[in-house]
C-alpha positions as CSV (number, residue, x, y, z in Angstrom):
1,M,75.2,173.9,104.3
2,P,72.5,175.1,101.8
3,L,72.6,173.9,98.3
4,A,73.7,177.4,97.3
5,Y,73.8,180.9,98.5
6,P,72.2,183.7,96.4
7,S,75.2,184.1,94.1
8,G,74.4,180.4,92.6
9,T,76.4,177.3,92.2
10,L,78.1,178.4,89.0
11,A,79.6,181.5,90.6
12,E,80.7,179.8,94.0
13,H,82.3,176.9,91.8
14,A,84.1,179.7,89.9
15,A,85.2,181.4,93.0
16,C,86.8,178.3,94.4
17,R,88.7,177.7,91.2
18,T,89.9,181.4,90.7
19,A,89.9,182.7,94.2
20,A,88.5,181.7,97.5
21,A,85.5,179.9,98.6
22,L,84.0,179.6,102.1
23,F,82.1,176.5,103.0
24,D,80.2,175.5,106.4
25,V,81.3,171.9,106.7
26,S,80.1,171.5,110.2
27,H,78.1,168.4,109.1
28,L,81.4,166.4,109.2
29,G,81.9,164.5,112.6
30,T,84.5,164.8,115.2
31,V,85.5,162.2,117.7
32,R,88.3,163.1,120.3
33,V,90.3,160.3,121.4
34,E,93.1,160.8,123.7
35,G,95.0,159.1,126.4
36,P,97.8,156.5,126.5
37,G,95.9,154.1,124.5
38,A,94.7,156.3,121.9
39,L,97.4,155.7,119.3
40,D,97.2,152.0,119.5
41,A,93.3,152.2,119.2
42,L,93.4,154.0,115.9
43,Q,96.2,151.9,114.6
44,S,94.3,148.8,115.1
45,A,91.3,150.0,113.5
46,F,92.2,152.1,110.6
47,T,94.1,151.1,107.1
48,N,96.8,153.8,107.2
49,D,99.8,153.8,109.4
50,L,100.0,156.9,111.8
51,H,103.7,156.4,112.4
52,K,104.2,157.6,108.8
53,V,103.3,161.1,110.4
54,A,103.7,162.6,113.8
55,P,101.7,165.1,116.1
56,G,100.8,168.2,114.2
57,R,100.0,166.4,110.9
58,A,96.7,165.1,109.4
59,Q,96.3,161.6,107.6
60,Y,93.7,160.2,105.4
61,T,92.6,156.7,106.2
62,H,89.7,154.1,106.0
63,L,87.8,152.1,108.4
64,L,86.9,148.8,106.8
65,D,84.3,146.2,107.5
66,D,85.3,142.5,107.7
67,D,84.9,142.0,104.1
68,G,87.3,144.7,103.2
69,S,84.8,147.2,102.2
70,V,85.0,150.8,103.3
71,L,82.8,151.7,106.3
72,D,84.1,155.3,106.2
73,D,86.8,157.2,104.8
74,I,88.4,159.5,107.7
75,I,90.9,162.3,108.1
76,V,92.6,162.0,111.6
77,W,94.2,165.2,113.0
78,W,96.8,164.4,115.3
79,I,96.8,167.3,117.6
80,A,99.3,166.4,120.3
81,D,101.0,163.3,121.7
82,E,98.2,161.5,122.9
83,V,95.3,163.7,121.5
84,F,93.5,163.0,118.1
85,D,90.4,164.5,116.3
86,V,89.1,161.8,114.0
87,M,86.9,163.3,111.4
88,P,84.4,160.8,109.8
89,N,81.4,161.5,107.6
90,A,78.6,162.7,110.1
91,S,76.3,159.8,109.4
92,N,79.0,157.3,110.4
93,T,80.0,159.0,113.8
94,E,78.5,156.4,116.0
95,R,79.9,153.7,114.0
96,V,83.4,155.2,114.5
97,V,83.0,155.7,118.1
98,S,82.0,152.0,118.4
99,A,85.4,151.1,116.5
100,I,87.8,153.4,118.2
101,G,85.9,154.6,121.5
102,G,86.6,158.4,122.2
103,H,84.0,161.3,122.7
104,D,81.7,162.6,120.1
105,T,82.4,166.4,120.1
106,T,80.4,167.2,116.9
107,P,77.6,169.0,118.7
108,E,80.1,171.3,120.3
109,R,82.1,172.7,117.3
110,A,81.7,174.1,113.9
111,V,84.0,173.5,110.8
112,I,84.7,176.4,108.3
113,A,86.8,175.5,105.3
114,V,88.3,178.2,103.0
115,Q,89.5,176.8,99.6
116,G,91.0,178.2,96.5
117,P,94.2,179.8,94.9
118,T,93.9,182.8,96.8
119,A,92.4,181.0,100.3
120,R,95.6,181.8,102.3
121,R,95.7,185.3,101.3
122,V,92.1,185.9,102.4
123,V,92.8,183.8,105.5
124,A,95.9,185.7,106.6
125,Q,93.8,189.0,106.9
126,V,91.9,187.6,109.7
127,S,94.8,185.4,111.0
128,A,98.2,185.0,109.6
129,E,98.8,182.0,112.0
130,A,95.8,180.1,110.4
131,A,97.0,180.8,106.8
132,A,100.5,179.4,107.6
133,V,99.2,176.0,108.4
134,A,100.6,173.9,105.7
135,R,99.1,171.2,103.8
136,F,98.3,168.2,106.0
137,A,99.4,170.0,109.1
138,V,97.4,170.9,112.2
139,A,97.8,173.4,114.9
140,R,95.9,174.8,117.9
141,I,95.8,178.6,117.6
142,E,93.6,181.5,118.5
143,I,91.4,183.3,115.7
144,M,89.9,186.7,117.0
145,G,90.5,185.5,120.5
146,V,88.8,182.2,120.0
147,P,90.5,178.9,120.6
148,C,90.6,177.0,117.2
149,T,92.1,173.9,115.7
150,V,93.4,174.4,111.9
151,A,94.3,171.9,109.2
152,G,95.3,172.0,105.8
153,T,93.6,168.9,104.3
154,G,91.0,170.3,101.7
155,Y,88.6,168.3,99.5
156,T,87.8,170.6,96.4
157,G,91.1,169.9,94.8
158,E,92.4,173.5,95.7
159,D,94.6,174.5,98.5
160,G,93.2,175.9,101.6
161,V,92.3,175.4,105.4
162,E,89.6,174.1,107.7
163,I,89.0,175.8,111.0
164,A,87.3,173.9,114.0
165,V,86.0,176.3,116.4
166,R,83.6,176.4,119.3
167,S,80.0,176.7,117.8
168,S,79.7,180.1,120.0
169,G,82.5,181.9,118.0
170,A,81.9,180.4,114.5
171,G,79.5,183.1,113.2
172,R,82.3,185.9,113.9
173,I,85.0,184.0,112.2
174,W,82.8,183.2,109.2
175,D,81.7,186.9,109.0
176,A,85.3,188.0,109.0
177,L,86.5,185.4,106.3
178,A,83.5,186.7,104.1
179,S,84.4,190.5,104.5
180,A,88.0,189.6,103.7
181,G,86.7,188.3,100.4
182,A,86.0,184.5,100.6
183,T,82.6,183.6,98.9
184,P,80.3,181.7,100.7
185,A,79.5,178.4,98.7
186,G,77.0,175.5,99.2
187,L,76.4,171.9,98.6
188,G,76.2,172.2,94.8
189,A,79.6,173.8,94.5
190,R,81.2,171.3,96.8
191,D,79.9,168.3,94.7
192,T,81.0,169.8,91.4
193,L,84.3,170.8,92.8
194,R,85.1,167.3,94.2
195,L,83.9,165.6,91.4
196,E,86.3,167.5,89.1
197,A,89.1,166.7,91.4
198,A,87.9,163.0,91.3
199,L,87.7,162.7,94.9
200,P,85.5,159.9,96.2
201,L,82.3,160.4,98.0
202,H,81.0,158.0,100.8
203,G,77.7,156.4,99.5
204,H,79.0,156.8,95.9
205,E,82.6,155.9,95.3
206,L,83.0,154.3,98.9
207,G,80.6,152.2,101.0
208,A,79.3,148.7,101.4
209,G,80.7,146.4,99.0
210,I,83.4,148.9,97.7
211,T,87.1,148.3,98.7
212,P,90.0,150.5,98.6
213,L,91.6,148.5,96.0
214,Q,88.2,149.0,93.8
215,A,88.3,152.7,94.3
216,G,91.9,153.1,93.3
217,L,93.1,153.9,96.9
218,S,95.5,151.2,97.9
219,W,97.8,153.9,98.8
220,V,95.4,154.4,102.0
221,V,96.4,150.9,103.3
222,A,99.5,150.2,105.1
223,W,100.1,146.6,103.8
224,D,103.0,145.9,106.4
225,K,100.9,146.7,109.4
226,E,100.3,143.5,111.0
227,S,96.6,143.9,111.8
228,F,93.5,146.0,111.1
229,R,89.9,145.2,110.4
230,G,89.4,143.8,106.9
231,R,92.9,143.2,106.3
232,T,92.6,139.4,105.4
233,A,89.8,140.2,102.9
234,L,91.9,142.9,101.4
235,V,95.1,140.9,101.0
236,A,93.1,138.3,99.4
237,E,91.5,140.8,96.8
238,R,94.9,142.2,96.2
239,E,96.3,138.5,95.1
240,R,93.2,137.8,92.9
241,G,92.7,141.5,91.6
242,P,89.8,143.5,91.9
243,H,86.6,142.6,89.8
244,R,86.0,146.3,89.0
245,M,88.0,149.7,88.9
246,L,86.9,153.0,89.4
247,R,87.4,155.2,86.2
248,G,86.8,158.6,84.9
249,L,84.4,159.4,81.9
250,R,84.3,162.4,79.7
251,I,80.7,162.9,78.2
252,D,80.1,165.8,75.7
253,G,77.2,168.0,76.3
254,R,75.2,169.1,79.3
255,R,73.1,166.1,80.0
256,P,74.7,164.4,83.2
257,A,74.9,160.9,83.8
258,R,73.7,160.0,87.3
259,D,74.6,157.5,90.0
260,G,73.5,154.0,88.6
261,S,73.7,155.2,84.9
262,D,74.6,151.9,82.9
263,V,77.9,151.9,81.2
264,R,78.2,149.8,78.0
265,R,81.1,148.5,75.5
266,R,79.7,147.3,72.4
267,G,76.2,147.0,73.6
268,Q,77.3,145.0,76.8
269,S,76.9,146.3,80.2
270,I,80.4,146.7,82.0
271,G,79.6,148.8,85.0
272,A,77.8,151.7,86.2
273,V,78.2,155.5,87.2
274,T,78.6,156.4,90.7
275,S,78.8,160.3,90.4
276,G,78.2,162.6,87.3
277,N,77.5,166.2,86.8
278,F,78.2,169.0,84.3
279,S,81.7,170.2,84.7
280,P,81.6,174.3,85.1
281,T,85.4,174.4,84.4
282,L,85.5,172.0,81.5
283,G,82.2,173.0,79.8
284,H,80.9,169.4,79.4
285,C,79.7,166.4,81.6
286,I,82.2,164.1,83.6
287,A,81.4,161.0,85.8
288,L,83.0,158.4,87.9
289,A,82.1,154.8,87.2
290,F,83.0,151.2,88.3
291,L,83.9,149.4,85.3
292,A,85.6,146.3,84.1
293,P,89.1,146.0,85.1
294,D,90.3,145.7,81.6
295,V,88.9,148.9,80.6
296,A,91.7,151.5,79.3
297,V,92.1,155.1,79.3
298,G,91.1,156.4,75.8
299,E,88.3,153.8,75.3
300,Q,85.1,154.9,73.6
301,L,82.1,153.7,75.7
302,E,78.5,154.6,75.9
303,V,76.3,155.7,78.9
304,D,72.6,155.3,79.3
305,V,71.4,158.7,80.5
306,R,67.6,158.4,81.0
307,G,67.1,156.0,78.0
308,T,69.6,157.9,75.5
309,L,72.9,156.1,74.9
310,L,75.7,159.0,75.0
311,P,79.3,158.5,74.1
312,A,81.8,158.5,76.7
313,E,85.5,158.4,76.7
314,V,87.5,156.7,79.7
315,C,90.1,159.5,80.8
316,V,92.6,160.1,83.2
317,T,91.7,161.7,86.4
318,P,91.6,164.2,88.2
319,F,89.3,165.7,85.6
320,V,90.6,169.3,86.7
321,R,94.0,169.9,88.3
322,K,94.8,172.5,91.1
323,S,94.8,176.0,89.9
324,R,98.2,177.6,89.4
325,G,99.3,179.6,92.3
326,S,97.7,177.2,94.8
327,G,100.0,175.4,97.1
328,S,101.1,174.9,100.7
329,A,102.1,177.8,102.9
């Protein structure tokens, strides 16, 4: 995925918020886990409970370390009774294989995401069946004669679908979607879009030393499951309360805070920014930051942006909500 295509990040961002954008997300990993023990292997490794869903559905979940911190955040595509495609961040694929077994199929396929309020209308011009895959559903279909697996998970805050396809057929499908009206978009737009949606990024809002509770993702944890890696540490943290929480910050102007920027209250450091950028939709800067747990929405703080203290307000997230007209098929 390039940083941007010739249209530029701002235009690509706007396309996803108002129409449809096309992302090559083949850098994600895919681990195929199948057979009689597949479900049990995933249940014992991941925080969420796959019994809440069923074949033909997808689920967001976490792989934890023993201390309860997030080794990776993952989408599981439950394709058939004993067939799962586990989608980790690419840099963590080997770690996930070590935890759950399975076969790394990443080199064999590409993943194309179409996102935005008109995404399904664009996809329908290429494949009505793919466009009909509902939010957090998964289906095996053919597109232009090529076998694909299509899911409706998304990561920009907008509606859309993701198409996993054999690498040899990916170019034809990409070209067809672009011809149907989707605007190719790069890494820059992906980052500004996911930040506006306040979605965590591994290595920033998730990672070593960061637990689901600190990231505000306790809903990813099936507390009634008897066992999964990191459960003991996580239960202990829940009982004592997290020592920090992820919050959203509104910062006026166009000078973005960056990862590591100090956040202060009445001159005292109370945390640090994990992600920050200019929001093309809102016209000012936004950031996510781990802050002291007593910080409340509406509080006025300061952020050290390269030596200059800028006023920042703690705000409700997501910063930008799904566009009108977006929704599941």
